[in-house]
C-alpha beads as a LAMMPS data file, in Angstrom:
LAMMPS data file: protein, C-alpha beads

129 atoms
128 bonds

1 atom types
1 bond types

-500.0 500.0 xlo xhi
-500.0 500.0 ylo yhi
-500.0 500.0 zlo zhi

Masses

1 110.0

Atoms # bond

1 1 1 0.203 -0.154 0.047
2 1 1 1.218 3.587 -0.791
3 1 1 -0.234 6.838 -0.527
4 1 1 1.006 9.725 -2.576
5 1 1 0.358 12.925 -4.314
6 1 1 1.957 12.580 -7.616
7 1 1 0.029 14.632 -10.134
8 1 1 -2.713 16.525 -8.860
9 1 1 -4.994 14.592 -11.100
10 1 1 -6.879 13.195 -8.694
11 1 1 -8.492 16.368 -7.800
12 1 1 -10.318 16.539 -11.349
13 1 1 -12.131 13.248 -10.327
14 1 1 -12.704 13.479 -6.659
15 1 1 -11.985 17.024 -5.542
16 1 1 -10.329 18.087 -2.192
17 1 1 -12.501 16.082 0.345
18 1 1 -11.849 12.112 -1.251
19 1 1 -8.829 10.826 -1.958
20 1 1 -8.744 8.498 -4.978
21 1 1 -8.272 4.553 -4.605
22 1 1 -6.740 2.306 -6.897
23 1 1 -6.279 -1.046 -6.126
24 1 1 -5.632 -4.723 -7.763
25 1 1 -8.258 -6.380 -5.147
26 1 1 -11.662 -6.249 -4.490
27 1 1 -11.468 -7.063 -1.062
28 1 1 -8.533 -4.389 -0.521
29 1 1 -11.278 -2.064 -2.023
30 1 1 -14.016 -2.667 0.453
31 1 1 -11.766 -2.633 3.353
32 1 1 -10.473 0.667 2.289
33 1 1 -13.630 1.930 2.011
34 1 1 -15.110 0.686 5.291
35 1 1 -12.005 2.301 7.005
36 1 1 -12.414 5.575 4.734
37 1 1 -15.898 6.034 6.361
38 1 1 -15.082 4.760 9.766
39 1 1 -11.936 7.072 10.088
40 1 1 -13.417 10.101 8.230
41 1 1 -10.664 10.049 5.929
42 1 1 -12.929 9.441 2.711
43 1 1 -11.752 8.259 -0.532
44 1 1 -13.574 7.139 -3.653
45 1 1 -12.280 4.267 -5.801
46 1 1 -11.610 5.126 -9.390
47 1 1 -11.123 3.372 -12.562
48 1 1 -7.748 1.550 -12.721
49 1 1 -7.151 -0.093 -15.989
50 1 1 -3.064 -0.534 -16.028
51 1 1 -3.244 -2.165 -19.396
52 1 1 -4.244 0.793 -21.313
53 1 1 -0.997 2.900 -19.627
54 1 1 1.596 0.247 -20.158
55 1 1 2.335 0.684 -23.977
56 1 1 2.595 4.883 -23.275
57 1 1 5.462 4.053 -20.410
58 1 1 7.623 2.212 -23.137
59 1 1 10.665 3.892 -23.854
60 1 1 13.879 2.956 -25.771
61 1 1 16.119 5.302 -23.965
62 1 1 14.631 5.347 -20.337
63 1 1 12.801 3.124 -17.519
64 1 1 9.689 5.077 -18.753
65 1 1 8.033 8.028 -20.343
66 1 1 6.531 11.255 -18.819
67 1 1 2.753 10.573 -19.225
68 1 1 1.896 13.987 -18.037
69 1 1 2.364 15.627 -21.310
70 1 1 -0.843 14.183 -22.115
71 1 1 -3.312 15.705 -19.650
72 1 1 -6.539 14.343 -20.599
73 1 1 -5.342 10.838 -20.201
74 1 1 -6.345 9.694 -16.752
75 1 1 -3.377 11.331 -15.341
76 1 1 -4.206 9.907 -11.522
77 1 1 -4.371 6.301 -13.078
78 1 1 -1.244 6.611 -14.873
79 1 1 0.249 7.664 -11.571
80 1 1 -0.874 4.567 -10.170
81 1 1 0.295 2.556 -13.034
82 1 1 3.768 4.217 -12.209
83 1 1 4.065 2.828 -8.678
84 1 1 2.733 -0.826 -9.497
85 1 1 5.271 -1.026 -12.631
86 1 1 8.142 -0.167 -9.818
87 1 1 6.828 -3.246 -7.772
88 1 1 9.034 -6.486 -7.662
89 1 1 8.483 -8.098 -10.942
90 1 1 5.505 -10.592 -11.192
91 1 1 4.307 -9.349 -7.995
92 1 1 0.548 -8.589 -8.973
93 1 1 0.521 -11.557 -11.670
94 1 1 1.634 -13.692 -8.957
95 1 1 -1.291 -12.634 -6.707
96 1 1 -0.048 -9.771 -5.000
97 1 1 -2.335 -7.160 -3.819
98 1 1 -2.007 -3.355 -5.050
99 1 1 -3.427 -0.461 -3.043
100 1 1 -2.610 3.162 -4.192
101 1 1 -4.352 6.141 -2.386
102 1 1 -3.795 9.486 -4.536
103 1 1 -4.233 12.128 -1.854
104 1 1 -3.479 15.192 -3.831
105 1 1 -6.949 16.955 -2.845
106 1 1 -7.615 16.153 0.882
107 1 1 -3.814 16.221 1.917
108 1 1 -3.378 20.112 1.712
109 1 1 -5.694 22.876 2.478
110 1 1 -4.364 26.411 1.675
111 1 1 -0.873 26.537 2.805
112 1 1 -0.957 23.625 5.324
113 1 1 -0.991 19.752 5.560
114 1 1 -4.156 18.235 6.816
115 1 1 -3.038 14.806 8.006
116 1 1 -5.035 13.071 5.839
117 1 1 -4.174 9.344 6.089
118 1 1 -3.048 8.840 9.099
119 1 1 -6.540 7.963 10.813
120 1 1 -7.181 5.888 7.390
121 1 1 -3.945 3.895 7.895
122 1 1 -4.777 3.548 11.675
123 1 1 -8.275 1.964 10.796
124 1 1 -6.720 -0.521 8.379
125 1 1 -4.505 -1.463 10.703
126 1 1 -7.118 -2.211 13.342
127 1 1 -8.996 -4.576 10.674
128 1 1 -5.775 -6.542 10.376
129 1 1 -4.890 -6.874 13.916

Bonds

1 1 1 2
2 1 2 3
3 1 3 4
4 1 4 5
5 1 5 6
6 1 6 7
7 1 7 8
8 1 8 9
9 1 9 10
10 1 10 11
11 1 11 12
12 1 12 13
13 1 13 14
14 1 14 15
15 1 15 16
16 1 16 17
17 1 17 18
18 1 18 19
19 1 19 20
20 1 20 21
21 1 21 22
22 1 22 23
23 1 23 24
24 1 24 25
25 1 25 26
26 1 26 27
27 1 27 28
28 1 28 29
29 1 29 30
30 1 30 31
31 1 31 32
32 1 32 33
33 1 33 34
34 1 34 35
35 1 35 36
36 1 36 37
37 1 37 38
38 1 38 39
39 1 39 40
40 1 40 41
41 1 41 42
42 1 42 43
43 1 43 44
44 1 44 45
45 1 45 46
46 1 46 47
47 1 47 48
48 1 48 49
49 1 49 50
50 1 50 51
51 1 51 52
52 1 52 53
53 1 53 54
54 1 54 55
55 1 55 56
56 1 56 57
57 1 57 58
58 1 58 59
59 1 59 60
60 1 60 61
61 1 61 62
62 1 62 63
63 1 63 64
64 1 64 65
65 1 65 66
66 1 66 67
67 1 67 68
68 1 68 69
69 1 69 70
70 1 70 71
71 1 71 72
72 1 72 73
73 1 73 74
74 1 74 75
75 1 75 76
76 1 76 77
77 1 77 78
78 1 78 79
79 1 79 80
80 1 80 81
81 1 81 82
82 1 82 83
83 1 83 84
84 1 84 85
85 1 85 86
86 1 86 87
87 1 87 88
88 1 88 89
89 1 89 90
90 1 90 91
91 1 91 92
92 1 92 93
93 1 93 94
94 1 94 95
95 1 95 96
96 1 96 97
97 1 97 98
98 1 98 99
99 1 99 100
100 1 100 101
101 1 101 102
102 1 102 103
103 1 103 104
104 1 104 105
105 1 105 106
106 1 106 107
107 1 107 108
108 1 108 109
109 1 109 110
110 1 110 111
111 1 111 112
112 1 112 113
113 1 113 114
114 1 114 115
115 1 115 116
116 1 116 117
117 1 117 118
118 1 118 119
119 1 119 120
120 1 120 121
121 1 121 122
122 1 122 123
123 1 123 124
124 1 124 125
125 1 125 126
126 1 126 127
127 1 127 128
128 1 128 129
């Protein structure tokens, strides 16, 4: 699981109060949604289709291209795929679960951080205790 703000594109989809949720696991999606409601750190599952982004990352001179030059192509989903693409080889293919919380919107208010995600993670840990 990771929580990050990579592009700011998440705010286009879910605004400043909800983080975007990307995962390869229906069970993790349900757990994260429950934890969000229980903790008050709200999030919303977004379309995650990495198979559409793989070809866009291909490069002959580097590990991957900068996809943000194409601003109308699911930038937040592209950022989630960027993180997944850097997991150990075959991790997801062999049954590993992946969760990315894009918290660009709820992480900041004006010029200060909100602490978004701390209560969410604490709640998720309670479920796994």
